[in-house]
VMD Tcl script that draws the C-alpha trace (Angstrom):
set ca {
  {0.00 0.08 0.06}
  {1.11 3.55 -0.68}
  {-0.26 6.95 0.41}
  {0.84 10.55 1.07}
  {0.21 10.51 4.84}
  {0.01 7.42 6.85}
  {-1.94 8.00 10.11}
  {-1.40 5.52 12.90}
  {-4.25 5.72 15.34}
  {-8.03 6.08 14.78}
  {-8.89 8.21 17.86}
  {-10.01 11.83 17.65}
  {-6.49 13.13 16.61}
  {-6.02 10.67 13.83}
  {-9.55 10.87 12.51}
  {-9.65 14.67 12.52}
  {-6.35 14.88 10.75}
  {-7.66 12.47 8.17}
  {-10.78 14.49 7.78}
  {-8.88 17.87 7.31}
  {-6.41 16.30 4.89}
  {-9.10 14.75 2.85}
  {-11.04 17.95 2.45}
  {-7.88 19.56 1.26}
  {-7.18 16.98 -1.37}
  {-4.29 15.25 0.40}
  {-4.62 11.38 0.29}
  {-4.05 9.33 3.48}
  {-4.71 6.07 5.22}
  {-5.67 5.57 8.89}
  {-4.52 2.45 10.76}
  {-6.44 1.59 13.90}
  {-5.46 -1.35 16.07}
  {-8.83 -1.81 17.68}
  {-12.27 -2.70 16.36}
  {-14.81 -0.09 15.29}
  {-17.11 -1.08 18.13}
  {-14.35 -0.61 20.71}
  {-13.21 2.73 19.41}
  {-16.76 4.14 19.21}
  {-17.56 3.11 22.82}
  {-14.27 4.23 24.44}
  {-15.21 6.70 27.22}
  {-13.10 9.77 27.50}
  {-13.51 13.38 28.72}
  {-15.47 15.83 26.72}
  {-14.73 19.47 27.61}
  {-14.02 21.30 24.35}
  {-12.16 24.60 24.07}
  {-13.64 27.00 21.59}
  {-10.72 26.33 19.26}
  {-11.64 22.54 19.20}
  {-15.18 23.39 18.35}
  {-13.93 25.50 15.44}
  {-11.71 22.74 14.26}
  {-14.58 20.33 14.10}
  {-16.69 22.92 12.23}
  {-13.78 23.38 9.84}
  {-13.88 19.72 9.16}
  {-17.63 19.78 8.67}
  {-17.94 17.33 11.47}
  {-19.89 19.52 14.02}
  {-23.56 19.00 12.97}
  {-24.48 16.86 16.04}
  {-22.08 18.91 18.24}
  {-23.86 22.05 17.44}
  {-27.26 20.41 18.10}
  {-26.41 18.61 21.37}
  {-23.24 20.28 22.86}
  {-23.82 22.17 26.13}
  {-22.14 25.59 26.02}
  {-20.61 26.60 29.38}
  {-19.83 30.06 30.23}
  {-17.85 29.49 33.53}
  {-16.93 27.15 36.22}
  {-17.45 27.11 39.97}
  {-14.67 26.87 42.59}
  {-15.56 25.54 45.98}
  {-13.31 25.71 49.03}
  {-13.86 26.44 52.82}
  {-17.59 25.72 52.38}
  {-17.81 28.63 49.90}
  {-18.82 28.86 46.26}
  {-17.26 31.20 43.73}
  {-17.97 31.40 40.03}
  {-15.47 32.29 37.41}
  {-17.20 33.89 34.37}
  {-15.31 33.13 31.22}
  {-16.82 35.46 28.63}
  {-16.29 38.63 30.83}
  {-12.75 37.63 31.46}
  {-11.78 36.42 28.09}
  {-13.45 38.63 25.58}
  {-16.27 36.27 25.00}
  {-14.80 32.74 25.07}
  {-16.71 29.75 26.29}
  {-16.27 25.93 26.50}
  {-18.63 23.27 25.31}
  {-19.49 19.88 26.81}
  {-19.79 17.13 24.26}
  {-18.51 13.56 24.86}
  {-15.48 12.50 23.02}
  {-17.22 9.22 22.28}
  {-19.61 11.17 20.02}
  {-16.80 13.08 18.39}
  {-15.19 9.84 17.31}
  {-18.49 8.32 16.16}
  {-19.18 11.47 14.07}
  {-15.74 11.40 12.49}
  {-15.86 7.65 11.62}
  {-19.27 8.03 10.09}
  {-17.95 10.78 7.85}
  {-14.81 8.86 7.01}
  {-16.73 5.73 6.19}
  {-19.16 7.58 3.98}
  {-16.78 9.59 1.82}
  {-13.33 9.67 3.37}
  {-9.98 8.02 2.84}
  {-9.27 4.42 3.83}
  {-9.80 3.58 7.50}
  {-8.64 0.18 8.53}
  {-9.80 -1.21 11.86}
  {-7.99 -4.01 13.61}
  {-4.78 -2.91 11.78}
  {-2.08 -3.12 14.46}
  {0.92 -0.95 13.66}
  {4.03 -2.88 14.47}
  {6.83 -0.38 13.62}
  {7.69 2.78 11.80}
  {10.76 2.17 9.65}
  {13.13 4.54 7.73}
  {11.49 7.53 9.37}
  {14.52 9.70 8.52}
  {14.18 8.92 4.76}
  {11.89 10.39 2.06}
  {9.65 7.22 1.99}
  {9.07 6.01 5.52}
  {7.26 2.72 5.91}
  {4.69 1.58 8.47}
  {4.59 -2.21 9.07}
  {1.30 -3.39 10.24}
  {-0.81 -6.55 10.84}
  {-4.32 -6.78 9.23}
  {-6.56 -9.69 8.59}
  {-3.84 -12.09 9.88}
  {-1.25 -10.89 7.44}
  {1.65 -8.49 7.85}
  {1.63 -5.66 5.31}
  {3.43 -2.40 4.67}
  {2.16 1.12 4.06}
  {4.72 3.33 2.24}
  {4.16 7.08 2.88}
  {5.69 10.53 2.28}
  {4.78 11.41 5.94}
  {3.69 9.42 8.93}
  {1.55 10.93 11.55}
  {1.87 9.20 14.93}
  {-1.55 9.61 16.62}
  {-1.45 6.29 18.32}
  {-1.39 7.33 22.05}
  {1.05 6.90 24.81}
  {1.47 3.18 24.30}
  {1.76 3.23 20.51}
  {4.73 2.45 18.34}
  {5.27 5.90 16.81}
  {7.22 7.50 19.56}
  {9.57 4.45 19.71}
  {10.75 5.16 16.14}
  {12.61 8.24 17.36}
  {16.14 7.28 18.32}
  {16.79 7.21 22.06}
  {19.78 9.52 21.66}
  {17.44 12.10 20.18}
  {14.57 11.82 22.55}
  {14.04 13.78 25.76}
  {11.32 12.79 28.18}
  {9.91 14.82 30.96}
  {7.52 13.08 33.43}
  {5.81 13.78 36.80}
  {3.53 11.27 38.53}
  {1.16 12.79 41.07}
  {0.80 10.92 44.29}
  {-3.04 10.36 43.92}
  {-5.63 9.17 41.43}
  {-9.17 9.96 40.47}
  {-12.11 7.57 41.12}
  {-14.67 8.41 38.45}
  {-18.30 7.43 38.11}
  {-20.84 7.83 35.31}
  {-24.39 8.02 36.74}
  {-27.78 8.03 35.18}
  {-28.94 11.23 36.91}
  {-29.39 14.90 35.70}
  {-26.39 17.09 36.72}
  {-26.75 18.89 40.03}
  {-25.14 21.97 38.58}
  {-25.28 24.07 35.38}
  {-21.52 24.33 35.12}
  {-18.56 22.25 36.38}
  {-17.69 22.28 40.04}
  {-14.10 22.04 41.19}
  {-14.10 21.50 44.96}
  {-11.06 21.55 47.28}
  {-11.32 20.39 50.80}
  {-9.49 18.62 53.72}
  {-11.01 15.29 52.65}
  {-9.58 15.77 49.07}
  {-10.66 17.00 45.66}
  {-13.95 16.45 43.95}
  {-15.26 17.38 40.48}
  {-18.81 17.54 39.26}
  {-19.07 17.38 35.38}
  {-21.64 15.98 32.94}
  {-22.03 14.09 29.78}
  {-25.60 15.15 28.84}
  {-28.68 16.70 30.47}
  {-29.47 13.21 31.86}
  {-25.98 11.81 32.61}
  {-23.58 12.95 35.30}
  {-19.89 12.47 35.51}
  {-18.24 12.82 38.97}
  {-14.77 12.36 40.39}
  {-13.11 11.84 43.71}
  {-9.28 12.14 44.67}
  {-8.24 8.73 45.96}
  {-4.91 7.12 46.76}
  {-2.82 5.55 43.93}
  {-3.70 1.87 43.55}
  {-7.30 2.28 44.68}
  {-9.59 -0.60 43.74}
  {-12.91 0.69 42.48}
  {-14.58 -2.47 44.21}
  {-13.61 -0.85 47.53}
  {-15.87 1.97 46.81}
  {-19.54 0.75 46.78}
  {-21.97 3.26 45.36}
  {-23.37 4.55 48.64}
  {-19.88 5.24 49.86}
  {-19.03 7.28 46.70}
  {-22.09 9.39 46.92}
  {-21.59 10.03 50.72}
  {-18.08 11.16 50.01}
  {-19.11 13.41 47.20}
  {-21.78 14.94 49.41}
  {-19.14 15.69 52.04}
  {-16.56 17.26 49.53}
  {-19.12 19.39 47.69}
  {-20.69 20.72 50.90}
  {-21.14 24.51 51.20}
  {-22.95 26.80 53.51}
  {-25.85 27.33 51.09}
  {-28.98 25.64 49.85}
  {-27.53 23.15 47.44}
  {-27.97 19.32 47.16}
  {-26.24 16.59 45.21}
  {-28.68 14.38 43.13}
  {-28.03 10.70 43.38}
  {-28.73 7.99 40.79}
  {-27.74 4.63 39.46}
  {-23.90 4.32 38.79}
  {-23.39 2.74 35.36}
  {-19.59 2.98 35.16}
  {-16.79 3.15 37.76}
  {-13.02 3.52 37.14}
  {-9.68 4.83 38.47}
  {-7.51 7.25 36.45}
  {-3.85 7.89 37.34}
  {-2.61 11.53 37.46}
  {0.41 11.93 35.29}
  {2.27 14.79 33.38}
  {4.53 13.75 30.39}
  {6.15 15.50 27.51}
  {8.27 14.07 24.80}
  {10.73 16.28 22.82}
  {10.87 16.53 19.82}
  {7.58 15.89 18.22}
  {9.14 15.32 14.86}
  {11.87 12.94 13.53}
  {12.53 13.14 9.79}
  {9.23 12.29 8.15}
  {7.54 11.20 11.34}
  {5.38 13.69 13.27}
  {3.78 12.95 16.62}
  {0.40 14.35 17.78}
  {-1.69 14.02 20.93}
  {-0.98 11.45 23.58}
  {1.80 9.93 21.55}
  {3.76 13.11 22.57}
  {2.26 14.46 25.72}
  {-0.01 13.52 28.68}
  {-1.58 15.92 31.19}
  {-3.64 15.18 34.23}
  {-7.38 15.63 33.60}
  {-7.79 18.48 36.06}
  {-7.56 21.28 33.40}
  {-9.28 19.24 30.69}
  {-6.49 19.78 28.19}
  {-5.77 16.33 26.78}
  {-8.14 16.21 23.98}
  {-7.84 19.91 23.24}
  {-4.06 19.66 22.96}
  {-4.40 16.80 20.48}
  {-6.71 18.90 18.37}
  {-4.50 21.90 18.41}
  {-1.58 19.59 17.34}
  {-3.62 18.27 14.37}
  {-4.79 21.70 13.25}
  {-1.12 22.80 13.01}
  {-0.07 19.53 11.39}
  {-2.89 19.55 8.80}
  {-1.87 23.17 7.77}
  {1.75 22.24 7.48}
  {1.03 19.03 5.32}
  {-1.44 20.80 3.11}
  {1.12 23.67 2.59}
  {3.77 21.02 1.66}
  {1.36 19.19 -0.67}
  {0.34 22.35 -2.54}
  {3.58 24.28 -2.74}
  {6.47 21.81 -1.70}
  {7.35 24.28 1.18}
  {8.45 22.70 4.45}
  {8.67 25.71 6.53}
  {5.46 24.87 8.65}
  {6.56 21.31 9.02}
  {10.07 22.36 10.11}
  {8.38 24.64 12.81}
  {5.74 22.05 13.94}
  {7.55 20.55 16.85}
  {8.71 23.85 18.32}
  {5.33 25.55 17.83}
  {3.37 22.71 19.36}
  {5.71 22.22 22.25}
  {5.42 25.91 23.32}
  {1.74 25.44 23.70}
  {2.03 22.01 25.15}
  {4.22 23.26 27.94}
  {1.80 26.03 28.82}
  {-1.08 23.67 29.08}
  {1.13 21.23 31.14}
  {1.93 24.06 33.41}
  {-1.80 25.09 33.81}
  {-2.84 21.49 34.47}
  {-0.07 20.92 36.94}
  {-0.91 24.11 38.72}
  {-4.63 23.39 38.87}
  {-3.84 19.90 40.24}
  {-1.51 21.07 43.00}
  {-3.82 23.82 43.98}
  {-6.98 21.66 44.41}
  {-5.79 18.22 45.66}
  {-4.97 17.31 49.22}
  {-1.23 16.45 49.31}
  {-0.53 13.13 50.99}
  {2.68 14.27 52.47}
  {1.49 17.91 52.86}
  {1.25 19.92 56.10}
  {-0.53 23.04 57.39}
  {1.76 25.18 55.22}
  {0.68 23.38 52.06}
  {-2.93 23.79 52.87}
  {-2.58 27.51 53.59}
  {-0.72 27.94 50.25}
  {-3.59 26.27 48.46}
  {-6.19 28.51 50.11}
  {-4.05 31.60 49.42}
  {-4.04 30.67 45.64}
  {-7.82 30.03 45.55}
  {-8.48 33.35 47.40}
  {-6.25 35.19 44.96}
  {-8.14 33.78 41.96}
  {-11.63 34.50 43.53}
  {-10.77 37.98 44.73}
  {-8.63 39.31 41.80}
  {-9.98 39.94 38.33}
  {-6.41 39.68 36.86}
  {-5.92 36.22 38.57}
  {-9.29 35.03 37.54}
  {-8.55 36.11 33.91}
  {-5.43 34.16 33.83}
  {-7.27 30.91 34.84}
  {-10.05 31.66 32.37}
  {-7.70 32.28 29.48}
  {-5.89 28.96 30.04}
  {-9.05 27.01 30.79}
  {-10.88 28.15 27.67}
  {-7.68 27.67 25.56}
  {-4.74 29.74 24.52}
  {-4.83 31.08 20.94}
  {-3.54 28.68 18.18}
  {-0.29 30.10 16.78}
  {-0.55 31.29 13.17}
}
mol new
graphics top color blue
foreach p $ca { graphics top sphere $p radius 0.5 }
foreach p [lrange $ca 0 end-1] q [lrange $ca 1 end] { graphics top cylinder $p $q radius 0.2 }
display resetview
């Protein structure tokens, strides 16, 4: 098989890149190791920055998003039994965020690609990227019980943290930066209407809690728990009781309870790989960087990578120029590090530190009080949360 751009990974990054390239007349092939059913049901976060919404509209993949997405104009911070709202539009010149499940984004993009897009091969396991520093790199993959090759002009590694793409960059050229937080999130998906109109980030002595939502009838909630927690140790009543305690404020507010349909534990990790390019191989999304979910940056960073990458590849395809491709890694990493810093700061500010003391607690409260008392501090949080502008 031959193509211009070989895309490894059929998650939102790879599928969106394929859609943008296809609409610009650049041929590509997407290799996805899992089945279509698995990919379409894989549950992930769904808070979209305004730039992510624009990217999906640019790809003509936002019809259902525009009909069902829930636009949020702020978030609520809770601490010391108080509630404080951060109003995004007034602090950012009108920017908002949208709640729309990543599962639906993937379903929407797959439907479009199957209908009129370039080849999308499910259960096609990429085995290796070879000759990445040549003009014709090759992706070896297994599909239908046979080993095959895909020869490309460029390879886009959108295959996540555990994929093969990043391993194709020589070790002596790779720089890895990682930080593992000493706690995790216990997340539940519940069949109950949200108890709030916007996300609630709560910090307390018992630990962090987050109230989010998937739809007007489905709530998504999280609790800070120790690393290695077994979800089986948290029966439903215990989860709801703990959420009640952590969201408690001195006001008339009640947490709605309902049937729990999913329960899982998510580790909290920050990771950045430099560079994001080696020869004709370009990394995007989780293949190059991971952030803790506190700031909701993971999906949005992947989309910003893909928007820059699609522009660079389209420019090369139409003019032969490589200037945008040559700048791709540096431009992406500048934004990645800002998002990593923001996610790290949010995580440290809101979570009880296992080895912390009274000083750490007072520092957290001082940061929160600064944000909720100062328009300038609130504007900095709002600008990062809604998404920094995409470089031109």
